[in-house]
Wavefront OBJ file of the C-alpha trace (Angstrom):
o trace
v -0.649 17.577 -21.090
v 1.049 19.730 -18.273
v 3.616 19.173 -15.472
v 1.028 18.109 -12.932
v -0.255 15.292 -15.195
v 2.642 14.099 -16.136
v 4.615 14.193 -12.904
v 0.610 12.177 -11.298
v 0.944 9.730 -13.885
v 4.841 8.953 -13.086
v 3.886 8.857 -8.987
v 0.658 6.405 -9.944
v -1.176 9.682 -8.184
v -4.615 9.864 -8.113
v -7.657 11.633 -5.794
v -8.107 8.084 -3.847
v -4.505 7.840 -2.966
v -3.614 11.481 -2.744
v -5.802 11.710 0.423
v -4.466 8.280 1.792
v -1.272 8.790 1.323
v 0.007 11.479 3.017
v 3.857 12.442 2.695
v 5.661 15.307 1.610
v 5.843 15.059 -2.444
v 2.060 14.805 -2.334
v 1.835 18.084 -0.457
v 4.217 19.774 -3.207
v 2.541 18.937 -6.443
v -0.554 20.170 -4.775
v 1.578 23.733 -3.586
v 3.507 24.041 -6.824
v 0.259 23.930 -8.527
v -1.864 26.452 -6.666
v 1.448 28.235 -6.550
v 1.632 28.610 -10.162
v -2.104 29.192 -10.709
v -2.073 32.325 -8.437
v 0.903 33.149 -10.931
v -1.195 32.798 -13.604
v -3.852 34.640 -11.810
v -1.847 37.774 -10.745
v -0.797 38.438 -14.668
v -4.551 39.295 -15.165
v -4.798 41.862 -12.424
v -4.373 45.575 -12.820
v -3.299 45.872 -9.505
v 0.454 44.694 -7.630
v -0.116 40.977 -6.568
v 2.322 39.808 -3.854
v 1.921 35.857 -3.236
v 3.670 34.449 0.112
v 4.305 31.748 1.923
v 3.472 31.449 5.535
v 5.375 29.062 7.880
v 4.905 29.120 12.131
v 7.748 29.567 14.406
v 8.530 25.852 14.391
v 8.575 25.937 10.487
v 5.751 23.943 9.973
v 3.461 25.722 6.890
l 1 2 3 4 5 6 7 8 9 10 11 12 13 14 15 16 17 18 19 20 21 22 23 24 25 26 27 28 29 30 31 32 33 34 35 36 37 38 39 40 41 42 43 44 45 46 47 48 49 50 51 52 53 54 55 56 57 58 59 60 61
């Protein structure tokens, strides 16, 4: 079991309520999951990979 399964279970998160309840915690869980998957992928690359996070002038993602 990954940390994401644990957090999802504790928050009673599933696919249905993920898209119905769009508050900050769900977006943060998804964002962290994607970031860690990209980090894993970058370890297999022969090239140096930089991962960036974009925010606009209003500090919106």
